[in-house]
C-alpha positions as a printed Julia matrix, in Angstrom:
449×3 Matrix{Float64}:
 149.42  167.5    67.73
 151.3   169.71   70.25
 153.65  172.27   68.81
 157.26  171.11   68.45
 156.44  167.35   68.33
 157.47  165.53   65.18
 155.43  162.84   63.4
 157.83  160.05   64.52
 157.58  161.12   68.13
 153.8   161.19   67.87
 153.74  157.59   66.56
 156.13  156.47   69.31
 153.91  158.0    71.98
 150.77  156.4    70.56
 152.44  152.94   70.47
 153.49  152.99   74.1
 150.2   154.53   75.21
 148.36  151.63   73.58
 150.62  149.06   75.25
 150.07  150.77   78.58
 146.3   150.57   78.15
 146.52  146.84   77.28
 148.67  146.14   80.34
 146.23  148.02   82.55
 143.3   146.07   81.1
 145.08  142.72   81.44
 146.07  143.55   85.01
 142.48  144.39   85.81
 141.3   141.15   84.24
 143.92  139.13   86.11
 142.88  140.69   89.37
 139.26  139.89   88.57
 140.21  136.32   87.73
 142.1   135.98   91.01
 139.11  137.3    92.92
 136.76  135.0    91.0
 139.04  132.04   91.59
 139.26  132.76   95.3
 135.49  133.09   95.51
 135.1   129.91   93.48
 137.33  127.83   95.74
 135.45  129.13   98.77
 132.16  128.13   97.13
 133.56  124.72   96.21
 134.69  124.02   99.76
 131.31  125.11  101.06
 129.47  122.85   98.59
 131.68  119.84   99.32
 131.13  120.08  103.07
 127.42  120.97  102.89
 125.1   118.5   104.66
 122.21  116.8   102.95
 118.89  118.62  102.92
 116.85  117.89  106.02
 114.06  120.47  105.91
 111.63  118.2   104.01
 109.22  115.8   105.76
 111.02  112.49  106.22
 109.6   109.23  104.93
 108.58  106.97  107.84
 109.71  103.37  107.21
 107.55  101.93  110.02
 104.46  103.63  108.58
 105.27  102.2   105.16
 105.58   98.69  106.6
 102.28   98.99  108.47
 100.52  100.22  105.33
 101.97   97.37  103.27
 100.98   94.7   105.82
  97.45   96.1   106.02
  96.73   96.86  102.37
  99.05   94.79  100.19
  96.84   92.86   97.71
  98.98   89.72   97.83
  98.66   89.59  101.62
  94.92   90.16  101.37
  94.62   87.27   98.9
  96.67   84.99  101.17
  94.46   85.88  104.13
  91.36   84.91  102.16
  93.01   81.63  101.14
  93.75   80.89  104.78
  90.19   81.65  105.84
  88.89   79.38  103.1
  91.3    76.6   104.12
  90.13   76.81  107.74
  86.62   75.82  106.63
  87.73   72.57  104.98
  88.48   70.32  108.02
  84.92   70.59  109.36
  83.58   69.91  105.88
  85.62   66.71  105.66
  84.27   65.49  109.03
  80.66   65.77  107.95
  78.7    62.79  106.67
  77.79   62.68  102.98
  74.33   63.92  102.09
  71.54   61.35  102.37
  69.71   60.26   99.24
  65.9    60.2    98.88
  64.35   57.63   96.57
  60.69   57.53   95.43
  59.04   54.82   93.4
  56.29   52.25   93.06
  55.65   48.61   92.36
  52.59   47.85   90.24
  50.75   44.69   89.18
  48.92   44.17   85.87
  50.37   47.26   84.12
  53.29   49.67   84.72
  51.16   52.63   85.72
  51.53   53.95   89.3
  48.92   52.43   91.63
  48.07   49.46   89.43
  47.06   46.59   91.73
  47.36   48.82   94.78
  45.28   47.35   97.67
  44.59   44.08   95.87
  48.04   42.78   95.1
  50.55   42.35   97.92
  53.41   43.39   95.67
  51.86   46.69   94.58
  52.91   49.75   96.55
  54.05   53.38   96.37
  56.82   54.46   98.71
  59.82   56.56   99.73
  63.27   55.47  100.87
  66.08   57.47  102.51
  69.68   56.23  102.24
  72.56   57.55  104.36
  76.11   56.68  103.16
  78.51   55.88  106.01
  82.25   56.01  105.19
  84.45   53.46  106.86
  85.35   54.55  110.43
  88.34   56.93  110.45
  88.13   58.04  106.83
  86.5    61.37  107.64
  89.0    62.15  110.4
  91.91   61.32  108.09
  90.55   63.6   105.37
  90.07   66.31  107.99
  93.71   65.82  109.04
  94.82   66.36  105.43
  92.79   69.57  105.32
  94.25   70.62  108.69
  97.79   70.32  107.33
  96.7    72.46  104.39
  95.55   75.08  106.9
  98.98   74.97  108.55
 100.68   75.33  105.16
  98.52   78.33  104.25
  99.2    79.95  107.64
 102.96   79.57  107.2
 102.64   80.81  103.61
 100.92   83.93  104.93
 103.7    84.45  107.48
 106.32   84.03  104.75
 104.48   86.48  102.51
 104.26   89.07  105.26
 107.98   88.77  105.88
 108.63   88.98  102.14
 106.52   92.12  101.77
 108.2    93.67  104.81
 111.59   92.84  103.3
 110.65   94.23   99.89
 109.47   97.47  101.49
 112.78   97.8   103.33
 114.77   97.01  100.21
 112.83   99.53   98.12
 113.19  102.07  100.94
 116.98  101.53  101.1
 117.33  101.88   97.33
 115.12  104.98   97.34
 117.28  106.47  100.11
 120.37  105.64   98.03
 118.88  107.29   94.94
 117.82  110.35   96.93
 121.19  110.8    98.65
 123.03  110.17   95.38
 120.88  112.72   93.56
 121.64  115.31   96.26
 125.33  114.45   96.1
 125.38  114.8    92.31
 123.42  118.03   92.46
 125.91  119.53   94.9
 128.83  118.39   92.79
 127.23  119.73   89.65
 127.24  123.12   91.35
 130.92  122.56   92.16
 131.73  121.78   88.53
 129.73  124.77   87.33
 131.74  126.97   89.68
 135.01  125.45   88.52
 133.92  125.81   84.9
 133.18  129.51   85.38
 136.61  130.02   86.94
 138.32  128.03   84.18
 136.56  130.05   81.47
 137.66  133.27   83.18
 141.25  132.05   83.37
 141.13  130.97   79.72
 139.86  134.4    78.68
 143.12  135.99   79.93
 145.35  133.15   78.73
 146.08  131.64   82.13
 144.81  128.16   81.25
 144.4   126.02   78.17
 141.15  125.62   76.3
 141.37  121.86   76.99
 140.67  122.61   80.67
 137.38  124.22   79.71
 136.45  121.18   77.63
 137.35  118.84   80.5
 135.15  120.75   82.91
 132.28  120.74   80.42
 132.69  116.98   79.86
 132.61  116.31   83.62
 129.48  118.45   83.93
 127.82  116.38   81.2
 128.87  113.13   82.94
 127.23  114.31   86.17
 124.04  115.19   84.33
 123.98  111.68   82.81
 124.41  110.15   86.28
 121.62  112.33   87.59
 119.31  111.09   84.84
 119.98  107.46   85.75
 119.5   108.15   89.45
 116.2   109.92   88.79
 114.99  106.85   86.91
 115.94  104.66   89.89
 114.17  107.0    92.24
 110.93  106.95   90.21
 111.05  103.15   89.93
 111.51  102.68   93.69
 108.71  105.14   94.48
 106.41  103.21   92.16
 107.46   99.95   93.85
 106.64  101.32   97.3
 103.27  102.55   96.06
 102.52   99.1    94.63
 103.51   97.37   97.87
 101.24   99.67   99.89
  98.4    99.48   97.33
  98.64  103.13   96.35
  98.42  104.65   92.84
 101.78  104.57   91.09
 101.88  108.37   90.84
 101.32  108.98   94.57
 103.89  111.32   96.11
 106.57  109.75   98.31
 108.34  111.81  100.97
 112.12  112.08  101.04
 113.75  109.24  103.02
 116.42  110.33  105.5
 120.04  109.28  104.9
 120.72  105.65  105.83
 122.54  104.89  109.07
 125.41  102.41  109.52
 124.93  100.46  112.76
 127.41   97.95  114.1
 127.07   94.52  112.5
 127.26   92.07  115.42
 125.43   88.98  114.14
 127.22   85.66  113.84
 126.61   83.23  111.0
 125.63   80.47  113.45
 122.92   82.7   114.93
 121.57   83.51  111.48
 121.54   79.84  110.4
 119.84   78.8   113.64
 117.12   81.39  113.09
 116.76   80.29  109.47
 115.97   76.73  110.59
 112.57   78.02  111.75
 111.74   80.19  108.77
 108.08   80.11  107.67
 109.13   78.77  104.27
 110.52   75.62  105.9
 107.53   75.28  108.21
 105.25   75.55  105.18
 107.11   72.75  103.4
 107.08   70.66  106.57
 103.3    71.08  106.7
 103.12   69.91  103.09
 105.14   66.8   104.0
 102.7    66.08  106.83
  99.8    66.6   104.45
 101.28   64.14  101.96
 101.8    61.57  104.75
  98.21   61.99  105.9
  97.03   61.59  102.3
  98.78   58.2   102.22
  96.78   57.15  105.28
  93.61   58.18  103.46
  94.61   56.14  100.39
  95.27   53.1   102.57
  91.95   53.48  104.36
  90.24   53.57  100.94
  90.89   49.83  100.73
  88.24   49.47  103.44
  84.56   49.28  102.45
  82.07   52.06  102.89
  78.51   51.44  104.12
  75.02   52.75  103.67
  71.87   52.51  105.81
  68.46   52.82  104.16
  64.93   53.09  105.54
  61.68   53.19  103.54
  57.89   53.46  103.84
  55.54   51.92  101.25
  51.82   52.65  100.94
  49.79   49.58   99.9
  46.27   50.94   99.69
  43.77   48.98  101.8
  46.46   46.55  102.81
  48.78   47.25  105.79
  51.72   49.61  105.04
  55.11   48.1   104.43
  58.38   49.31  106.01
  61.89   48.44  104.92
  65.35   48.84  106.49
  68.47   47.96  104.55
  72.21   47.9   105.28
  74.55   48.11  102.25
  78.26   47.37  102.08
  80.44   48.7    99.27
  82.73   45.96   97.99
  86.24   47.42   97.38
  87.01   45.01   94.57
  88.78   47.59   92.37
  92.03   47.17   94.25
  94.21   47.99   91.25
  92.74   51.5    91.08
  93.2    51.97   94.81
  96.77   50.69   94.6
  97.57   53.22   91.89
  96.09   55.97   94.05
  98.25   54.82   96.97
 101.39   54.84   94.84
 100.49   58.32   93.62
 100.27   59.56   97.22
 103.61   57.93   98.04
 105.23   59.7    95.09
 103.71   62.97   96.26
 105.22   62.37   99.71
 108.64   61.81   98.13
 108.21   65.02   96.15
 107.27   66.96   99.28
 110.27   65.64  101.21
 112.61   66.49   98.34
 111.03   69.94   98.12
 111.56   70.44  101.84
 115.23   69.5   101.51
 115.63   71.76   98.49
 114.08   74.65  100.42
 116.37   73.96  103.39
 119.46   74.06  101.19
 118.22   77.18   99.4
 117.58   78.89  102.75
 121.07   78.02  104.0
 122.65   79.26  100.77
 120.62   82.47  100.78
 121.43   83.15  104.43
 125.14   82.65  103.91
 125.13   84.84  100.81
 123.17   87.66  102.44
 125.11   87.38  105.69
 128.48   87.74  103.98
 127.13   90.52  101.77
 125.89   92.44  104.81
 129.16   91.92  106.66
 131.25   92.9   103.61
 129.19   95.97  102.71
 129.19   97.14  106.33
 132.98   96.82  106.44
 133.39   98.62  103.11
 131.0   101.42  104.1
 132.9   101.91  107.35
 136.24  102.1   105.5
 134.77  104.61  103.05
 133.29  106.75  105.83
 136.13  106.67  108.35
 139.24  106.42  106.18
 138.97  106.89  102.45
 136.56  109.82  102.2
 138.36  111.97  104.8
 141.62  111.33  102.96
 140.12  112.2    99.58
 138.53  115.36  100.95
 141.9   116.46  102.31
 143.49  115.7    98.93
 140.84  117.74   97.16
 141.25  120.63   99.6
 145.0   120.53   98.99
 144.59  120.55   95.21
 142.18  123.49   95.47
 144.65  125.46   97.58
 147.47  124.68   95.15
 145.29  125.61   92.19
 144.59  128.96   93.83
 148.3   129.73   93.93
 148.98  128.23   90.51
 151.09  125.36   91.87
 148.97  122.69   90.13
 146.97  122.66   86.92
 143.27  122.24   86.48
 143.6   118.56   85.6
 144.89  117.8    89.11
 141.91  119.55   90.65
 139.5   117.74   88.34
 141.12  114.36   89.06
 140.81  114.93   92.81
 137.21  116.01   92.36
 136.13  113.0    90.29
 137.96  110.61   92.62
 136.14  112.03   95.64
 132.78  111.94   93.85
 133.23  108.32   92.74
 134.13  107.14   96.22
 131.28  109.08   97.84
 128.88  107.31   95.48
 130.54  103.97   96.28
 130.03  104.67   99.98
 126.33  105.37   99.46
 126.0   102.22   97.35
 127.68  100.05  100.0
 125.44  101.56  102.66
 122.36  100.78  100.57
 123.47   97.23   99.77
 124.1    96.61  103.47
 120.5    97.53  104.3
 119.22   95.44  101.37
 121.16   92.4   102.62
 119.82   92.91  106.15
 116.26   93.1   104.8
 116.79   89.82  102.94
 118.09   88.18  106.09
 114.98   89.29  107.95
 112.75   87.81  105.25
 114.33   84.38  105.7
 114.98   84.26  109.44
 111.65   85.78  110.42
 113.31   88.58  112.41
 111.83   92.05  112.07
 114.83   93.92  113.42
 118.34   92.78  112.54
 121.39   94.91  113.45
């Protein structure tokens, strides 16, 4: 202690020196917090306005569709069914196989050759019999098989459109999951930055501990959303691999962000295109098949024929030849009538099925058309109006938070509102492309604006 300074004065000096040190430290911390907050808001603005990653190889939708149409197992099976069906009409036009008969007539005992050469009734011979269906029956059966070929061809067309549509739908949902994951990842970085700033402000008493908890809770919510999106992404990648006949674990490139073209289709145009969908043409072919089957059942009331020719060896006696013409007597008319009624019921079923398919197609087209139109309108409102407004609101809350004019809750509310609407925009964009893909599957179009 310096000479001449009392104990009370020494205590007084130590008290104020300590307060001075605390003030200096707090001032330094406050300055550091201000610098950290300023850096944080700059980082937040940069993260919010950052574009999606584009340095990875982009997934080619056209290549996916080509691979699916060439290698999809369901399409391969339908192609084999069609090839098999094409072989049936010619089979139905062919005559039944002839029948060869061998036998003998004997005299005196039942052994072959007994009385041969001495008895005019003893002989050993062969006979060939050729069945001859009533004229027109084979052509009618071939017509039934021909309508089956048409039905299988339209079924293959419908399946190709369905696979194309499913590829596009899976692609759109994968693009949605990818863009959403990138959006959430960027916003997780934003929340982490805000959390660091909030913790720094709390350490010097400039904010409440509740703000730290709120930021931590929002960070956890984003991580939960990311987990769900990653599951969606894996599922859609596995679906695309299945559609293209690839192993489920095959790597899938990153799809580019979805575009939002102008939606210019009219409902009348869509419904007119849907009237020629392969599904309806398939059912129409089945109606024609059922009608042709009725003609076959009616022709079954007519008799079938058979022509036979035989040669008989008679030993030392002259050989014997025989020609025979047989007529089948269609006396079992009750059975044939039941078969005819069965075919008529099948025709009624096919016509009802065609009408049911027509109504289902109209309903599906209207549903998907209005969904596409609605989602396109919503996505455009999100993109052109709501998101710019919310970004401005978030920028304003960040600037006010920097100066202390608003609390952390206002910033967090602006942030979560912007994030929710950005995700809604991506979802509307994805659902628009899904609806368009469904329209293409029904109408038969491969490119629909």
